[in-house]
C-alpha positions in Angstrom: 147.7 131.1 -10.8 148.2 131.6 -7.1 145.5 132.9 -4.8 145.7 135.9 -2.6 147.7 135.7 0.6 145.3 134.8 3.5 147.1 137.0 5.9 147.1 140.1 3.6 145.3 142.9 5.5 144.7 140.7 8.5 145.7 141.9 12.0 149.2 140.7 12.8 149.8 139.2 9.3 150.6 135.8 10.8 149.2 132.3 10.7 147.1 132.8 13.8 145.4 135.8 12.2 144.8 133.8 9.0 143.3 130.9 11.0 141.0 133.4 12.8 139.8 134.7 9.5 138.9 131.2 8.4 136.5 131.1 11.3 135.0 134.5 10.5 137.0 136.3 13.3 139.0 139.5 13.2 141.3 140.6 15.9 139.6 138.4 18.6 136.0 139.4 17.9 133.2 136.9 18.1 131.5 135.6 14.9 128.4 137.5 14.0 125.0 136.1 13.9 123.2 135.9 10.5 121.1 138.9 11.5 124.2 141.0 12.5 126.0 140.1 9.3 122.9 140.9 7.3 122.8 144.3 9.0 126.3 145.1 7.6 125.0 144.6 4.1 121.7 146.6 4.7 123.7 149.5 6.0 125.8 149.6 2.9 123.0 150.3 0.4 119.9 152.6 0.5 116.6 151.3 1.6 114.8 152.9 -1.4 115.7 153.4 -5.0 114.1 153.0 -8.4 113.8 149.4 -9.3 116.3 148.6 -12.0 115.7 146.6 -15.3 115.4 142.9 -15.1 118.8 141.1 -15.0 117.3 138.0 -16.6 115.3 139.1 -19.6 116.2 142.8 -19.8 112.7 144.1 -19.4 112.1 147.5 -17.8 108.7 146.3 -16.5 109.6 145.6 -12.9 108.0 146.3 -9.5 108.7 145.9 -5.8 107.3 142.5 -4.7 107.9 142.2 -0.9 110.5 142.8 1.9 112.4 140.1 3.7 114.9 140.6 6.6 115.0 144.4 5.8 115.8 143.8 2.1 113.4 144.8 -0.7 112.6 142.0 -3.2 111.9 143.2 -6.8 110.1 141.2 -9.4 110.1 141.3 -13.2 106.6 141.5 -14.7 107.7 139.8 -17.9 109.6 136.7 -16.8 109.0 136.5 -13.0 112.6 136.9 -11.9 113.0 138.1 -8.3 116.0 139.8 -6.8 117.3 141.9 -3.9 117.0 145.6 -5.0 119.1 147.6 -4.6 121.7 144.9 -5.0 124.6 144.9 -2.6 128.1 145.4 -4.1 130.5 142.5 -4.4 132.6 144.2 -1.7 129.5 144.2 0.6 129.0 140.5 0.1 132.7 139.7 0.6 132.5 141.4 4.0 129.3 139.5 4.8 130.8 136.1 4.1 134.1 136.9 5.7 132.2 137.8 9.0 130.5 134.4 9.1 131.7 131.2 10.7 133.0 128.2 8.8 134.1 124.8 9.9 135.2 121.8 7.8 132.8 119.1 6.7 133.6 115.5 7.3 134.4 113.4 4.2 131.1 111.6 4.6 129.1 114.8 4.7 131.0 116.2 1.7 130.2 113.1 -0.5 126.5 113.2 0.6 126.1 116.9 0.1 127.6 117.0 -3.4 126.3 113.7 -4.7 123.5 115.3 -6.8 125.9 117.8 -8.3 128.5 115.1 -9.1 125.7 113.0 -10.8 124.6 116.1 -12.8 128.1 116.5 -14.2 128.6 112.8 -15.0 125.3 112.9 -16.9 126.3 115.8 -19.1 130.1 115.9 -19.3 132.3 113.0 -20.3 135.1 112.3 -17.8 138.5 113.6 -18.9 137.1 116.9 -20.1 138.1 120.3 -18.6 135.7 121.8 -16.0 135.7 125.2 -14.3 133.7 125.2 -11.0 132.6 128.8 -10.4 132.0 129.7 -6.8 134.1 126.7 -5.8 134.5 127.9 -2.2 136.8 125.5 -0.3 137.1 123.1 -3.2 135.1 120.1 -2.0 133.0 119.6 -5.1 135.9 120.3 -7.5 138.0 117.7 -5.7 135.2 115.1 -6.1 135.1 115.8 -9.8 138.8 115.3 -10.1 138.4 111.9 -8.4 136.0 111.0 -11.3 138.7 111.9 -13.9 137.9 115.5 -14.8 140.5 118.1 -15.4 139.1 120.6 -12.8 139.9 124.2 -11.9 138.0 126.5 -9.6 137.2 130.2 -9.2 135.9 132.3 -6.3 136.2 135.8 -4.9 137.2 134.4 -1.4 140.9 134.2 -1.2 140.8 132.4 2.1 138.6 129.6 0.8 140.8 129.3 -2.2 143.9 129.0 -0.1 142.2 126.0 1.7 141.4 124.5 -1.7 145.0 124.7 -2.9 146.5 123.6 0.4 144.1 120.8 1.3 143.2 119.5 -2.2 146.0 120.8 -4.4 143.5 122.4 -6.8 144.2 124.9 -9.5 142.2 128.0 -8.6 141.6 131.5 -9.8 140.6 134.4 -7.5 138.2 136.9 -8.8 134.7 137.5 -10.1 134.2 135.4 -13.3 133.5 138.3 -15.6 136.9 139.8 -14.6 138.9 136.6 -15.6 139.8 136.0 -19.2 139.6 132.2 -19.9 139.0 132.6 -23.7 137.3 129.3 -24.7 139.5 127.2 -22.3 136.9 124.8 -20.8 134.6 122.1 -22.0 132.2 122.7 -19.1 131.5 125.4 -16.5 129.6 124.5 -13.3 127.7 127.1 -11.3 126.0 124.8 -8.8 124.2 126.3 -5.8 126.2 129.4 -6.4 124.3 131.7 -8.9 121.7 132.8 -6.3 124.6 134.2 -4.2 126.0 136.4 -6.9 125.3 140.1 -7.4 125.7 139.9 -11.3 124.1 136.7 -12.6 123.8 137.8 -16.2 127.4 138.9 -16.4 128.4 135.6 -14.8 126.6 133.4 -17.4 127.8 135.6 -20.2 131.4 135.2 -18.9 130.8 131.4 -18.7 129.8 131.4 -22.4 133.1 133.1 -23.2 135.0 130.6 -21.1 133.5 127.6 -22.9 134.7 126.0 -26.1 132.1 125.7 -29.0 129.5 123.2 -27.9 130.6 123.6 -24.3 128.2 122.9 -21.4 127.1 125.3 -18.6 125.5 123.6 -15.6 123.5 125.7 -13.1 121.6 124.4 -10.1 119.6 126.9 -8.1 116.4 127.1 -6.1 113.3 127.2 -8.3 111.1 130.2 -7.7 108.2 128.8 -9.7 108.2 125.4 -7.9 105.1 124.2 -6.1 106.3 124.8 -2.5 107.5 128.3 -3.3 104.2 129.1 -5.2 101.9 127.9 -2.4 104.0 129.6 0.2 103.7 132.9 -1.7 100.0 132.7 -2.5 98.7 131.3 0.7 101.1 132.3 3.5 102.8 135.5 2.3 99.8 137.7 3.1 100.1 136.7 6.8 103.7 135.9 7.2 104.9 138.8 5.0 107.5 136.5 3.4 107.5 133.3 1.4 109.7 130.3 1.2 113.2 130.4 -0.2 113.6 134.2 0.1 116.8 134.4 2.1 118.7 137.7 1.7 121.4 138.6 1.8 122.8 135.1 1.3 120.5 134.5 -1.6 120.2 137.5 -3.8 118.4 136.2 -6.9 115.5 133.8 -7.5 114.8 132.2 -10.8 112.0 130.3 -12.4 112.6 128.2 -15.5 111.4 130.9 -17.8 113.6 133.7 -16.3 116.7 131.5 -16.3 116.1 130.4 -19.9 115.7 134.0 -20.9 119.0 135.0 -19.3 121.0 132.1 -20.9 119.5 133.0 -24.3 120.5 136.6 -23.8 124.0 135.4 -22.9 124.4 133.5 -26.2 123.6 129.9 -25.3 122.1 127.9 -28.2 120.1 125.4 -26.2 118.7 125.4 -22.7 117.2 122.4 -21.0 115.9 121.7 -17.4 115.5 118.8 -15.0 114.8 118.4 -11.3 117.7 118.5 -8.9 117.3 117.0 -5.4 117.9 119.3 -2.4 119.6 118.5 0.9 116.8 117.4 3.3 118.4 119.1 6.4 118.5 122.4 4.4 114.9 122.1 3.4 113.7 121.5 7.0 115.8 124.4 8.3 114.2 126.8 5.8 110.7 126.0 7.0 111.6 126.5 10.6 113.5 129.8 10.0 110.5 131.3 8.2 108.3 130.7 11.3 111.0 131.8 13.7 111.2 135.2 11.9 107.4 135.6 12.1 106.6 135.3 15.9 103.3 137.2 15.5 101.9 134.9 12.8 98.4 133.6 13.3 98.1 130.3 15.0 96.6 128.6 11.9 99.7 129.7 9.8 102.1 128.3 12.5 100.2 125.0 12.5 99.9 124.5 8.8 103.1 126.1 7.4 105.3 123.1 8.3 102.9 120.9 6.2 104.5 122.5 3.1 107.1 119.8 3.3 104.5 117.2 2.3 104.1 118.9 -1.0 107.6 118.0 -2.1 106.9 114.5 -3.3 104.0 115.5 -5.5 106.0 118.5 -6.6 108.7 116.2 -7.9 106.2 114.1 -9.7 104.7 117.2 -11.4 108.2 118.4 -12.3 107.7 121.4 -9.9 110.4 120.6 -7.3 112.4 123.0 -5.1 115.6 122.9 -7.1 116.3 122.9 -10.9 119.3 121.8 -12.9 119.7 124.0 -16.0 122.0 122.8 -18.9 123.0 125.4 -21.5 125.2 124.7 -24.5 127.1 127.1 -26.6 126.7 127.1 -30.4 128.7 124.6 -32.4 131.0 126.1 -35.0 129.5 126.4 -38.5 130.6 124.0 -41.1 132.9 125.4 -43.7 131.0 127.2 -46.5 127.7 127.4 -44.5 128.3 130.7 -42.7 126.1 132.7 -45.0 123.4 130.1 -45.5 
């Protein structure tokens, strides 16, 4: 399947216009800052509405938890799931990402960045099997899996990124939101690695992943862990004075799972088994998160400014206690029943 034309709808409809869109530019305008791009999303949905039911476990027992960068964060009282509420639309998020800058990674950075994800697939999926990478972006991770012998395809809503994936890596890609694509038991494994937190409809995505998998197929999800040690200390100790806690990063990150809420969602979606393990996180990303939180709170008390960076020292004991920043979730679809046992 071919991806969308990168010049469709672009000013001029030529290669220069397409290249400008790759850099987040339209018709000569400068790339937006994160704050400006966030404002586009905030303006597209109301500041107040009734908190909806939990996307993870389905419970109606939810409440507003906090605000971050002008976005309300809701919380499920049953499973602890956190999410931006009201949720932006997929169209809002496409506009947000299309306005932001992008520049290619070097091959060395690509291998380092995706090494934990490649290791996760190797540990759970035999080489040679078919893999769909959901939220494949520019195709870097999918290309690394292909090097390891997997039959890989990718999907994403961003036609420009998919064009890069096909032209640069020669990947098979599908444009669209996963629930809107009919794969019908086509894959042995589906990966949603560092992508689920960016999606407006996580339950529908994992349910669609279940439909895309063959019986006994594997879904791998990596996502920040909302019940990890650093997140919990940040929320309990610093949130009252900083009015935000670590890892809340809307509108880029829209959903925040703990192990309980992610397990509940996969069970709702039809997965037979759900297991968890620690996933390492990029060190540069971790350091940037800590500094951004303080930058956004210039009026924070001096004690908070002095002690907040010390959260990074909790990460080693957090890993030892299995309470790290990131989690890898492995869900498996049911195996077919043996003949004659359907009614037993």
